[in-house]
C-alpha positions, 0 to 999 in steps of 0.5 A: 465664928464672927460675933453678932451685935444686936440692934434689933431691940433698939427699934422695937418700942414705939411710944404713940404720942409726943407730949411736951413732958416727954420731949423735955425729959428726953431732952434732959436725958440727952443733955439739957432743956436747951435742945428741947426749946431750941427745936420747939416747932415754928410756923412757916409762911409761903415764900412764893412769888406771884406775877401782877396778875397771879394770886397765891392761895397757899404753898402749892397753888396760884391762880391767875386772872386769866384763869391759869392755875399754877400747881407748885411741885416740890419734887425733882421731875426725873422722868417719873412724872411727878410734874403731872401726878401732883397737879392731877391730884390738885386739879381733881380736888380743886374741880379744875379744868385740866387745860388750865393747869401749869406747873412751877418748881417749888422754891426751897421752904421748910413747907415742902419737907419730905417727912415721910422720906425722913422717917423711912430712912431714919439712919440717913436723916437723923441729926447728931443731936445726942438724943439717946436711942431709947427715947424713941418718941423724942428721936422721931420728933427731933428727926422730923423737926431737924428735917423741917428746919433744914428744908429737907425736900428730897426726891427719893424712895418713890415718895412723891405721891405717897408724901404729897398726895394729902398736902396737895389735896388739902391745899386744893381743898382750901383753895376751892373753899376760898373760891366758893366763899368768893362766889357766895358773896357775889350771890348772897348765898351759903358757900357750902352749898356751892360746888366746883366743876371744870373750872367754875364755881357753881350753884344751881344754874349759876356759874362763875369762872375761877379767874372772875373770883380768884382775886377776891378769894385770895384775900379771904381766910380758908376754914380751919380744916379742909372741906373736901369735894364730893365725889365727882362724876368725871374725876380727874384722879385715875385718868390717863391724862397726858403728861404735862411735861411731854409736849416740851420734851417732844418738841425740844423746848424743855430745858435742862441744865445744859440747855441754859444759855446766858449772855457772855456764857462760856463752857467748862470741862473738868478732869478729876483724879482716881477715887480716893483721897486724891490731889491734883499734883501737876499739869503740863502748862506749856502744852496746855496753854496752846489749846485752840479756843482755851479761855481760862483754866481753874486749878482746884486741890482736887480737880482741873477745869478748862474753859472755852467757847465750846465744851469740845474745845475745853475738854480737848484742852484737858488732854494737852494739860495732862493733869497728874494726880496723887492718891494716898492709900491703896488704890481702889480695885475690883480685887481689893473690893472683893477681898474686903467683902469676903473679909467682912464676913469674918468679922462681927456682924450687926443683927438687924432683924430677928424673928423666932430663935434661929440659934435654937432652930438650927441647933444640930440640924443639917444646914443648906447654904448658898453664896451670892455676889453682886458688882457695883451698879452705875446710875448711867443716866442719859444726862451726865451731871451738868450745872450753869452758874452765873455771878450776879453782883455779890450773889450767885445763880445756879441751874442744876438738876437736884433731888435735895435743892436746899442741900445743894444750895448749902454745899455751893455756899459753903464751898464759895464762902457765900451766905446761903441767901446769896445763892439763888438755885434754880432746880431743873428737870433731870435727864434721868437720875436714879439718885445720881442727882443727890451728888452735888459736886458738879454744881459746887464746881461750876460755882467756883469756876464762875466766881473765879472767871467772873462770868457765866459758865456751864460745866458738863461732866464727860461720860468718863467723868460720870462713871468715875465720879458719881459713886455706884450702888454698893457691891455686896456679898451674901451667904444664906443658910437655912434649915428645912422642915420635913416637907422641904419648906424653910424653917429657919433662915440666916441672911448674912450680907456684907456690904458697905455702910452706904447710908452713913456715907450719903448722910455725911456727903449730903448734910455735912458736905464730906468729900466722898473718900472722907465720908467712906472712911468715916462710915466704915464699921457702922451698922446700916439697917437700910443696907440690908432692907428687903432681905427675907421679904414677905415670907412667913418663915418661923425663924429669921435673922438678917445680919449686916457685916459692914465692909470697908471696900475703899470705894465711895458708894451711893443710893440708887434706884431700888437701893438695897432691895435691888440686891436682897431680892436677888439673894432672897428670890434666888435662894427660895428657888433653889430651896424649891428645886431641892424639895422637888417642889414647883417654884410657885407652890413653894412660894405660895406656901410661905405667903400666908401673911402676905395675901397681896403679894400672893395674889400678884404672883398667882395672877402673874403666873396665870397670864404668863402661862406658868409651866411649873418651872420644869427643866426646859421651860426657860420660866422663872419667878420672883416677887417682892414688896417695898414702899407699900407696893407689891410685884410678881414677875414671870420671866422667860429667858434662855441662852442662845448663840447670840447670848442671853435672850430675855423673851418676855417679862409678865408683871402683876403689881398692886400699888394701891390707888393709881393717880394716872395708870399710864404713868404707873405703867411707864414707871413699872416698864422703866423699872423693868428695863432698868433691872434688866440693865443691871442684871446684864451690865451697867457696871465697871471694874476698877484698877488703880482707883480708875474705872475701866469703863469709859463709854456707854458701849462698854457697860453691857447695856441691853439694846432696843433689839434685846428688849423683851415683850413686856405685859404689865397688869395692875391689881385694882385697889383702893388702898393708899398709893404705893411707890412705883419708881422702884418696884420693878427693879428688884425682881428682874435679876432673880426672875431671869436667873431662875429662868436660866436655871430652868433652861439650862440647869445651871445656877447663876449667883452672881450679878451681872449674870455670869456663866461662872457660879461662885 
């Protein structure tokens, strides 16, 4: 039997305070006092620029003499509504008129570091500082300080509101205090007696527009601590305000990276070789140079780009050049991936989570086991990876959608030999991402092409390149083994998951600019707690263990909407349903019996089944359940699905969500609906096979994505809550596949343990 290496103990002890002495002691253990002093915190000033009629109040707010208020948003707008949510928080605290709110993308600055994400994904964002694991307070402090120094402004993990609600509210409170101070000076009054409402500073019957006092207010010193606005009779927080990005998206005036137009700009297409350590071996230069409209070709060690007056001509020229690539090692294939996942089960595993004593609980008892598998999952956003780059003297300007602007800029600088300060990055809205915009290859390639041809160029990947070159969410296999108590409930559960160490790959690509194949090989065999996150989620099982079996599949993998929870929920919720059927117990009652420690999740489950008309999961009902918790939110889903002569028909999805306070209920509903549809797509398709290092799918139509006519009726209910906001961008994804699989069992009596949902069980 494969061995277990314990990694649990390393994370149990948490010291409450980081003192100067503990920092120095920890740093000494890591190799010297120099580390501590070099990482000691620094102060950072805002690097916002302002027009002549604008006034900078802090890193998040500017106010103009005409009364407009610019809310600075440090996160990538990918459709999740962050360019409305954060301004809505600020406008509410400021007492602003919503009609005066404008949005600007934040410049790269340590002030916008996403420290919440850094803490949640410590395996990805821990620098190689040499600080030993046992110095927990030092490691956490070093990780956050390192992230600040590197301006890690990542957009991921449904963290935008969870991270930036407090800083945005504080910034608005400080600006509000300054406006009241300036108005109080005119009135010779106590500023703390003033208030703000609808864009005015008010004191009794006296009123002054923000615009009238903005210039004077920006010169004052704010109070040391934020002074928050009292409860408003008509708050903006919690209202279903119209999204600020919606009008421009409807009328087509919204700019994406592919909408940039510059003088003398040309268009590029690119062809990259098979997955792996691939090099460009040769091209048919004679045939390619005859291509109509061809202006330039750019040959790189790993790719060939053609440049023309339009993208279509550039892409057609690639066919004529017929580039030939050579790849070191065994080519990636679906068979190789599956064999690697199976062999990972036989090797040593890392025990990531351990509660109770599964060994003793299972000794000499009858065990029940089931195996599950998920295929690689593609991001497939509507917008393929696109970037526009323009030489600017000794500098370079780049327009691209990115979830990590500082790291994107640094990758461009390193690849071109420019200093980071010589690269001006314009972060754009993304036409969908699902974490695809953590890949910066298109920006690097556009920069290299622009500098070589010495003119502005726009590079857009074809759909085939997008499918091939953006690493997918990892495939995985799992074996769940349980022993049951006398009532048929789960007494002990071991979840063993074979999956690549994706988060180590992501770190190497994102921060060290390692090529995907290099990062993939370097991560092989490493423990990755995030790769098994969400297993056995929420259930009060006395004895639980979760093991990670690192799998070297040869295919680079990436973060994806929902990350590991997107498959661990499928494993757990499918298995729990199987155990309920084995015990002859209603699937709802079986779950509720194990949710005594998760009352919020239990409430969601009871409400969803009530709204959906749960019939007990009896044979022929075609109803299935799943529930899950992640990022501070909880969801329960009831699906109605059945097989027909037209294939899988998902008739209804009823979801109940507890996500704490909702900044904007309409956007919250959009996010859950989008997550459910995204989860449906991944349940029935959104994948590809690999042969000879090449993805076999090349177009949208080959991905098995659900069409509008196949979209089920969706009912979403939110639980009223005053808890801090939870994440909403991902919570809808993990529960869809298991709920549908469980519904199909109720309808057909057949268990499906593979994603995309297949009629062939493992």
